[in-house]
N, C-alpha and C positions, 0 to 999 in steps of 0.2 A: 275206777276204770281199769279193766283188765287189758293188759298189753301183752301181746304174743309176738315173739320174734322168730325169724327163720333166716337161714344162711343159704344163699343160692348163687348160681352162675347164670341161669337162664340162657343157655347156649345151644339152642334157643329155648324160649319159653314154650311149653307144649301142654297137651291136655292133662297129662299126669300132674303137672304143676297146678293147673286149675283145680284139680281135685284136692290137692294139698291146701290151697288157699281156702276153699269151701269148708274143708274139715276144721280149720282153725276158727273160722267164723261161726259155723253152724254147730259143730260138736263141742269145741272148746269154749264157745261163746266169747271169743275175743272181740273187744270193742275197737281196738287199734292194732294194726299189723305193721311191724317194723322189719324191713328187709335189709340184711347186710349182703351186698352183691359184689362179686369180682368186677374189676374194670375191663380194660380192653384185652387183657391176657389172662389165661385161666390156669387152673391147677394142673392140667395135663401138659402144660408147657406150650400151649398153642394160642393163636389169636382167636378172639371171639368172632362168631359169625356176623354179629351186628355190633356197632359201637355202643359204649356203655350208656350213653344218654338215650339212645333208642330203646335199649333193653330196660332201662329204668322207667321210661315212659310206659312201656308195655306192662311192666310190673304194677304200676299204678292203675292202669286200665283193667288189669286182671283182679285188683282188689287190695293191693298193698296201700298203706297210707303214707309211708315215707321210705325212700331207698337211700341207704348210706353206702358209700363205696368202701370195699375192703382194700386197704392200701396195697399197692403192687408188691411190696416186699413180702407180704403174707400170701397174696393171691397166687403167686407163682411158686410157692413152696410146697414141701411135702405135707401130708395130711395132719401131722402133729402141729406143725407151725401154722398152717392154714387155720386150724381150729383154735389154737391158742390166741392168734391175732384177732380173729373174729369175736371170740368170747371175751377177750379183754375189752374190746370196744363196747360190746353189748352190756357188760357188767358195769362199766364206768358211766353209761348213759343214766343209770339210776332209776329207770322207769319200767324195765322189763320184768314181767312176772313169770313167763313161760317161754321155753325154747322148744319149738316143734320141728322135728326133722324126719325125713322119710327113710325107711329101712326096708330091707328084704325079709328080715326075721327078728325075733326077740322082743321081750317086753321091757318096760322101764326098769324093773328089778334086776333083770339080766345085765343091762348096761351099767347100772350103778355098782353091782357086785364085781364085775370084771374090771371096770375102771378103777375102783378102789384098790384092787390088788395090783393093777398095773402101775399105780402111783407109788406103791411101796417098793422103791428102787434100792433094795439092800445090796450089799456086796455080793451076796450069793446070787441075787437076781442078775446083776451085771456080769458075773462070771458065766452063768448059764446062757445069758443072752449072747455073749461072745462065742461060746461053744456052738450054739445053734446057727448063728450067722456064718461061722466058718464051715458049717455043713452045706451051705448054699441055699438055705431057705430065705424067703423074703423077711424084711424087718418086722412087719406086722406079725407074721407067723412065729418068728423067733421069740418075740416078746410073749406071745400067747403060750408057747411051749414052755418058756421059762417059768411063767406064772403057774401053769398047770403042774409042773414038776415040783415046785415049792409048796403048793397048797393042797395038792391031791384032790382039788375040787373038780367036779364034772362040768366045767364050763363048755358051752356050745361053741364048737369051732366055726360054725357058720357066722358067728359075730365078727370074724376077721377074714371072711372069705369073699366079701364084696366091698367095693369102694364106699358105698353108702353106709354100710354097717361100720366099717373102719372109721369113717368120719364121725358117726354117731358115738362110738367109743371115745374118740379124741375130744369131741365136744364135752362129753360127760367128765372125762379126766380133767379138762381145763376148768370146768365149773367147780369141781371138787377141790382142785389145787388152790383156787382163789377164794374158797369158802363162800361162794356165791349163793344168794337166796333164790336164784332163778331155778325153777323146776324144769325137768326135761319131760318131753312127751314124744316118744317114738311113734311114728305112724306107718303102718304096713302099706307098702306100695303094691300096685297091681302089675303083673307081668315081670319079665326079666329085664331089669334096667342095665344089665351088663351085656346084653345081647346086641350085637352090631347089625343084626338082620332087621330090616325095616318091616313094620307091621302097621296096617291101617288102624286108626284110633289111637289108643294109648301105646306109645312105643318109647324107646330110649332116645335121649338127645344124641347119643353117638350114632344111632341108625339114621337119624334125620340129617346129621352133618354128612354122613356118607352119601346120602342122596344128593345133597347140595354139591358135594365134591364131584359127583358124576353129572352135574348140571340138570338133575331131575327135580326141579323145584315144584312142578305141578303135582308130583307124586306125594308130597308131604301135606297137601292141602287138608286132608282129613285128620291130621294129627296135631295141628296147631290152630289157635284162635285166628279168626279172620284178620285182626289187626296185626298179628305177627306175620301171617302169610304175605300180606301186601308189602311188607318191608324186606322180605328175604331176597337174596341175590346170590349169584355164583360165589363159590368158596372153594379153596382157601385163597388168601391174598398173597402178594409177592414178597414174602419175608425170607424165603429160602436162601437166596443169595446174600442177603444182609447178614443172616445168622452165620452162614458159612464163612463170610468175610471176617466176621468178628472172631471166629475160631482161629483163622489163619493169622490174624494180627495180634492175637492175645498170646502172652507167654504162658508157659506151663505153670508158673507161680500164680499168675492171675486166675487161670482156670481152677487151680487147686484151692483158691481162696473162696470158691463158691460152696454153699451148703450142699452136703451130700456127695461132694466130689472127694471120695476117700480112697485110701489104699492104692494110690498111684493111678487112679482112673484118668487123671489129666494126661499121663504119658500115653495111654491108649488112645485118647481123643486126639492128641496132637499127631501121633504116629499114623493114624488112619485118615486124617483130614486131607492130606495131599493127594491121595489116590482115590478118594470118594467125594467128588465135588457136588454130587446130588444129595441134598439133605436127607431125604427119606432112605436112600441106600446107605448113607453114612450112619444114620441112627440105627439101622438094622445091623450093621457091622459092629458098632460099638456095644450094643446091648447084649446082655448075657442073662442067664437065669437069675443071677443076683442083681444085676443092674437092668431093670426093666426099661422099656422104651419110654414110658412116661417119666421115669426118673432122669434118663438121659436128656429128654426134651427140656425138662425143668432146668437142668444144669446148663444146657446150651443157651436157654433163654435168659437165665439169670446172668450168665457171663455177658451176653449181648447187651443187657440193660445195666450192667455194672452193679448188680445186687450181690454183695459178698456176705460171708458168714458174720463178719464183724458188724455190719449194718443190721442184719437180721437179729442178731443177739441183742444189740442195743435197742432195737425197736420193740422187742419182746419185753424189755424191762422198763420202757419209758411210757410216759403219758403222751399219746399221739393226738389224734383228732378224729372227728366224725364228719367227713365230707359228704354233704347232702347232694345227691345227684338229682333227685326229683321228690316232689311232695304233692299230695292231692290238695286241690283247692279247698275242699271241705275239711281238711285236717291241718290247716295252717297253724292252729292253736298248739299243735305238737311242738313247734319250734320253741315257743316260750315255756312250755311244760318241761321239755328236755333241758333247755338252758338253765332252768331253775334247779335242776337236780344233778346234772352231769358234772363229772370231775374232769372232763376233757372238752376242749372248745368245739362247738358246732360250726362248721364252715358253710356259709351260704352265699358269701360274696367275696370279691377279690381282697378287700381290706382284711377280712378274717384270715385269709391264707397268708397274707404278707406279715401278719403278726406272729407267725410260727417261729420257733427258735430251736437250735440244737438238733437233736435226732428227729424231732417232728418235722422240722424244715427240710432235712435231708431226705426223709421218706416222701414228703410231698413233692419234692423235686423229681423223684423217681416216677411219681404218678404223672407229672407233667411231661417228662421224657417219654414215658410209655404212650401217652396220648399223642405226642408229636410224631412219634415213629409210626403209630397206627394210622395217623393222618397221611403220612408220607406214602405208605403202602396202599391205602384205600382211596386217597384223593378226597376224603370226606373231612371237611374242616369243622371242628367242634371247639368250643371255648371251655377250657379246663376250669375256669373260675365260675361258671354259671350254675344256677340251680333252676331246674324246670318246675313250673307250677302247672299241674295237669288237671 
């Protein structure tokens, strides 16, 4: 049985995602599709447009066989940690043959070659990385320039010029680091998925969210499946004041303990928080060329949820869990198949969750907290311990 995995946020699920699912089934001939999906908060440091159970159900309706939640500690982190966390879970399931991810450019060989060099973190590499970072370029570009300087290889810079390509590189790096047998399969996506301008048909999730923020739900009807369109609602939700309150009540030391809050950024955050009580204005003021808005959002969200660097580091080195959000009724046999090969527990009921210990327990408690806070802001009550059979 060929099992293909993919990592998604489905924020929201759109026609480009449908194309990806069809590609895995029709071109790759996958018999089962395993989805690792972010929960109620995403890698951009924002709340998802629909709750995780609704999005998991939609993923099953679109063709996935099982949807497993990416723990919150990874889901709200930078691309490297997001990828490491997801790959760790997929690799420990013991049943995945192929990882398929959407990219804007590049072939399998390109991703493998660059990822291999990026994993060779020598003293010279670290010295060059620091030099390039000090010049003000992004972390992804600094790593790319350091590798290019050391190897003199003509790597394609487009591989680090889009979020999807960067994630593809990080997935590949993570697989190589853990000596995984899972093969990669980059799939070229149609259109510009970094473009925030809405287009009918296949368009970016960002552009769809922008339409929802403007209250123009009907406008996106041609870009999402019918079962997604029926569930859409005005967005965003009322998290702004909650997040601003957490900044005001947190000490500089607490903010500094968050991943990616470096070089005294906590001082800038605290200093600007009192005079900029509107979250969007505040993020714009804090952000610089070096500290992007997405990075600042992640820092603020991690501080809000109490996800610090120590917890993330411990989670990366621990055996956590695979929390099943939803499974297809015709694929219930996957539960026993995975249980027979997985080195981490598969959580499908409350008793499974209650058996977690140490770091796994702490991480799951953050998933529960994230779910409770999402419920507080949206008014939608969901049971953190349930598994949907669709």
